[in-house]
Structures are given as C-alpha cells and as structure tokens.
C-alpha positions as a LaTeX table, in Angstrom:
\begin{tabular}{lrrr}
\hline
Residue & $x$ (\AA) & $y$ (\AA) & $z$ (\AA) \\
\hline
Met1 & 46.29 & 88.62 & $-99.22$ \\
Lys2 & 48.78 & 90.11 & $-101.65$ \\
Glu3 & 48.33 & 89.19 & $-105.29$ \\
Asn4 & 52.08 & 89.12 & $-105.92$ \\
Asp5 & 52.82 & 86.87 & $-102.94$ \\
Glu6 & 53.79 & 83.49 & $-104.43$ \\
Asn7 & 52.76 & 81.70 & $-101.22$ \\
Ser8 & 49.26 & 83.19 & $-101.08$ \\
Thr9 & 46.16 & 81.31 & $-102.14$ \\
Cys10 & 42.64 & 82.49 & $-102.73$ \\
Cys11 & 41.04 & 79.01 & $-102.75$ \\
Pro12 & 40.93 & 76.76 & $-99.71$ \\
Pro13 & 42.47 & 73.28 & $-100.03$ \\
Phe14 & 39.94 & 70.75 & $-101.28$ \\
Asn15 & 39.30 & 67.39 & $-99.60$ \\
Pro16 & 37.91 & 65.03 & $-102.26$ \\
Asp17 & 36.82 & 62.27 & $-99.84$ \\
Pro18 & 33.34 & 63.61 & $-98.93$ \\
Trp19 & 32.51 & 64.06 & $-102.63$ \\
Asp20 & 33.98 & 61.06 & $-104.44$ \\
Asp21 & 31.43 & 58.44 & $-105.51$ \\
Lys22 & 28.77 & 59.82 & $-103.15$ \\
Met23 & 25.01 & 59.98 & $-103.32$ \\
Phe24 & 23.16 & 62.70 & $-101.43$ \\
Glu25 & 19.84 & 64.49 & $-101.34$ \\
Trp26 & 19.32 & 68.22 & $-101.36$ \\
Asn27 & 16.13 & 69.72 & $-100.03$ \\
Glu28 & 15.97 & 73.38 & $-100.97$ \\
Lys29 & 19.77 & 73.76 & $-101.00$ \\
Leu30 & 20.27 & 77.46 & $-101.52$ \\
Phe31 & 22.48 & 79.07 & $-104.16$ \\
Ile32 & 22.71 & 82.38 & $-105.94$ \\
Arg33 & 22.94 & 82.32 & $-109.74$ \\
Lys34 & 25.21 & 84.54 & $-111.84$ \\
Lys35 & 25.91 & 84.45 & $-115.58$ \\
Val36 & 29.38 & 84.09 & $-117.10$ \\
Lys37 & 30.31 & 84.53 & $-120.75$ \\
Thr38 & 32.27 & 81.69 & $-122.34$ \\
Phe39 & 34.03 & 80.99 & $-125.61$ \\
Phe40 & 33.70 & 77.32 & $-126.52$ \\
Phe41 & 32.99 & 76.59 & $-122.82$ \\
Met42 & 36.09 & 78.51 & $-121.58$ \\
Pro43 & 35.04 & 81.25 & $-119.13$ \\
Leu44 & 35.86 & 84.79 & $-120.21$ \\
Asn45 & 34.65 & 86.96 & $-117.32$ \\
Phe46 & 34.53 & 84.52 & $-114.40$ \\
Gly47 & 37.00 & 86.54 & $-112.31$ \\
Ser48 & 35.14 & 89.82 & $-112.75$ \\
Val49 & 31.79 & 88.20 & $-111.92$ \\
Met50 & 33.25 & 86.66 & $-108.76$ \\
Ser51 & 35.00 & 89.89 & $-107.72$ \\
Lys52 & 31.61 & 91.63 & $-107.82$ \\
Val53 & 29.55 & 88.97 & $-106.04$ \\
Ile54 & 31.95 & 87.86 & $-103.26$ \\
Pro55 & 31.90 & 91.26 & $-101.48$ \\
Ile56 & 28.09 & 91.12 & $-101.53$ \\
Leu57 & 28.13 & 87.65 & $-99.98$ \\
Glu58 & 30.68 & 88.69 & $-97.37$ \\
Ala59 & 28.71 & 91.84 & $-96.52$ \\
His60 & 25.72 & 89.60 & $-95.74$ \\
Gly61 & 27.90 & 87.12 & $-93.80$ \\
Asn62 & 26.69 & 84.60 & $-96.29$ \\
Cys63 & 29.50 & 82.43 & $-97.63$ \\
Thr64 & 29.09 & 78.74 & $-96.84$ \\
Lys65 & 31.75 & 76.53 & $-95.30$ \\
Glu66 & 32.24 & 74.48 & $-98.46$ \\
Thr67 & 32.46 & 77.49 & $-100.83$ \\
Met68 & 30.75 & 75.41 & $-103.52$ \\
Cys69 & 30.54 & 77.04 & $-106.94$ \\
Leu70 & 28.72 & 74.89 & $-109.48$ \\
Ser71 & 29.04 & 75.58 & $-113.18$ \\
Asp72 & 26.09 & 74.89 & $-115.45$ \\
His73 & 27.37 & 75.11 & $-119.03$ \\
Thr74 & 24.23 & 76.26 & $-120.82$ \\
Ser75 & 25.98 & 76.61 & $-124.21$ \\
Arg76 & 29.41 & 77.15 & $-125.74$ \\
Trp77 & 28.90 & 80.86 & $-125.09$ \\
Asn78 & 27.37 & 81.03 & $-121.60$ \\
Met79 & 27.40 & 79.34 & $-118.26$ \\
Asp80 & 25.51 & 79.89 & $-115.07$ \\
Ile81 & 27.42 & 79.68 & $-111.83$ \\
Leu82 & 25.62 & 78.68 & $-108.67$ \\
Leu83 & 27.31 & 79.76 & $-105.43$ \\
Ser84 & 26.14 & 78.06 & $-102.25$ \\
Val85 & 24.87 & 80.44 & $-99.57$ \\
Asn86 & 23.39 & 80.14 & $-96.09$ \\
Ser87 & 20.32 & 82.32 & $-96.67$ \\
Glu88 & 18.64 & 84.28 & $-99.43$ \\
Ile89 & 20.37 & 87.48 & $-100.49$ \\
Pro90 & 18.21 & 90.45 & $-101.51$ \\
Gly91 & 18.99 & 91.81 & $-104.96$ \\
Leu92 & 20.53 & 88.57 & $-106.24$ \\
Glu93 & 18.90 & 85.65 & $-108.03$ \\
Asn94 & 18.32 & 83.02 & $-105.33$ \\
Val95 & 17.92 & 79.42 & $-106.51$ \\
Lys96 & 17.01 & 76.27 & $-104.59$ \\
Leu97 & 18.08 & 72.80 & $-105.72$ \\
Asn98 & 16.05 & 69.76 & $-104.75$ \\
Gly99 & 16.53 & 66.11 & $-105.50$ \\
Lys100 & 18.96 & 63.22 & $-105.50$ \\
Phe101 & 22.50 & 63.97 & $-106.60$ \\
Tyr102 & 25.48 & 61.77 & $-107.41$ \\
Ser103 & 29.04 & 63.09 & $-107.34$ \\
Arg104 & 32.49 & 61.93 & $-108.40$ \\
Val105 & 35.85 & 63.65 & $-108.10$ \\
Tyr106 & 38.36 & 63.83 & $-110.94$ \\
Glu107 & 41.87 & 65.22 & $-110.96$ \\
Gly108 & 43.89 & 66.56 & $-113.85$ \\
Asn109 & 43.88 & 68.98 & $-116.73$ \\
Phe110 & 40.57 & 70.43 & $-117.91$ \\
Asn111 & 41.14 & 68.92 & $-121.37$ \\
Lys112 & 40.12 & 65.59 & $-119.81$ \\
Thr113 & 36.59 & 66.84 & $-119.09$ \\
Gly114 & 35.09 & 64.84 & $-121.96$ \\
Glu115 & 36.69 & 61.62 & $-120.64$ \\
Trp116 & 35.52 & 62.39 & $-117.13$ \\
Cys117 & 31.94 & 62.96 & $-118.30$ \\
Lys118 & 31.88 & 59.63 & $-120.15$ \\
His119 & 33.31 & 57.85 & $-117.10$ \\
Phe120 & 30.82 & 59.60 & $-114.82$ \\
Glu121 & 27.87 & 58.63 & $-117.00$ \\
Asn122 & 29.05 & 54.99 & $-117.12$ \\
Glu123 & 29.49 & 54.86 & $-113.34$ \\
Ala124 & 26.09 & 56.46 & $-112.73$ \\
Ser125 & 24.49 & 53.98 & $-115.14$ \\
Lys126 & 26.12 & 51.02 & $-113.34$ \\
Lys127 & 24.44 & 52.26 & $-110.15$ \\
Gly128 & 21.07 & 52.48 & $-111.93$ \\
Phe129 & 21.03 & 56.29 & $-112.16$ \\
Ala130 & 20.01 & 58.36 & $-115.16$ \\
Val131 & 21.58 & 61.82 & $-115.30$ \\
Lys132 & 18.96 & 64.57 & $-115.41$ \\
Lys133 & 21.18 & 67.66 & $-114.97$ \\
Trp134 & 24.98 & 68.09 & $-114.93$ \\
Tyr135 & 27.06 & 70.52 & $-112.86$ \\
Met136 & 30.81 & 70.95 & $-112.71$ \\
Trp137 & 32.54 & 72.16 & $-109.55$ \\
Tyr138 & 36.00 & 73.51 & $-110.34$ \\
Thr139 & 37.30 & 73.43 & $-106.78$ \\
Thr140 & 40.26 & 75.78 & $-107.21$ \\
Cys141 & 41.43 & 78.46 & $-109.58$ \\
Pro142 & 44.37 & 77.58 & $-111.86$ \\
Lys143 & 46.84 & 79.49 & $-109.64$ \\
Cys144 & 45.80 & 77.62 & $-106.49$ \\
Ala145 & 45.64 & 74.27 & $-108.32$ \\
Lys146 & 49.26 & 74.81 & $-109.36$ \\
Lys147 & 50.25 & 75.75 & $-105.80$ \\
Tyr148 & 48.49 & 72.68 & $-104.30$ \\
Gly149 & 49.72 & 70.38 & $-107.08$ \\
Lys150 & 46.18 & 69.05 & $-107.67$ \\
Asn151 & 43.38 & 70.23 & $-109.95$ \\
Tyr152 & 40.24 & 68.61 & $-108.56$ \\
Val153 & 36.97 & 68.82 & $-110.47$ \\
Val154 & 33.76 & 67.41 & $-109.05$ \\
Ile155 & 30.98 & 66.34 & $-111.36$ \\
Ile156 & 27.66 & 66.57 & $-109.59$ \\
Ala157 & 24.52 & 65.43 & $-111.34$ \\
Glu158 & 20.91 & 65.35 & $-110.42$ \\
Val159 & 19.81 & 61.76 & $-110.99$ \\
Asn160 & 16.57 & 59.82 & $-110.90$ \\
\hline
\end{tabular}
C-alpha cells in the first residue's frame, strides 16, 4: 500500500451489526498489551507503537480476523492498548480477558465520547448490568474513517 495513494486504506471496513447492543462472554480471550502516551486522553505515539508491534504479530502469523484493538484509558497521560491475537507471542505482554461483556456501537466525532459513555452506562443499567471495566475500540484510523464516511467506536465493558 502506498501512503500517498488517496484510494488506499490501512483499516478494514467495519461492520457494526455483530457488536451493537450485544452481550458476550470471553473465556481467556487473548490479547497483547502495549502502552501509549496520551495528552488529556489524546494518543501521542499510537502510530509508532503500532508500527513496531504489527510486524511482530505478522511475523508470528498472529493477527486475528477482527483486528480488535481495545483502548484502556488508564489516565489522562497513558492508555493501554490490547490487540487481539490467536496465540501467545514470546517477548510481548500477553493478557487474557475473562467474563461477561456488553458492547454498543457509536458513530461520529470523538468529541461525543462523553455522551456515548453516559448513554452506554444508562443502557447497561436498564439491562441490569453494572460496568466493572471500560474499553474503547476505535475501529478505524482518522484517514480511513474519512474515506469510509463513518467513524465507528465500540464501547465494550466487562459487566456483572
């Protein structure tokens, strides 16, 4: 793929249907964890972190079909990203998620994240769920979101 090719994309198109208003259970769902620096929750080095880890995943034949990359905003200054993988990768931090998870898909500008989180929490509460842990899945980069005309964000939360 050529970076200057206006028709190229680096992110696959996202189908929101399997993720919108869904409940699912993960039993040792495998991810690798990497750290990203942020400034008031805005990622600063996301691209460089991904450009280092993707070749490692590809070398191990270890990218999953859904290319899920969950963001765990640990503070205004840091976030952990969890990339789904098929098997453990030596030399990287391997993490397994277990539990019941609820997901909803939102579409629009990132400045609506606060509204989305309030809506998500209300919807989860209506279903009798209490949110234990939040994750954000930014399904495409800004360039691909512009190309596709949609900026989907999935909120996935571990619930009890």
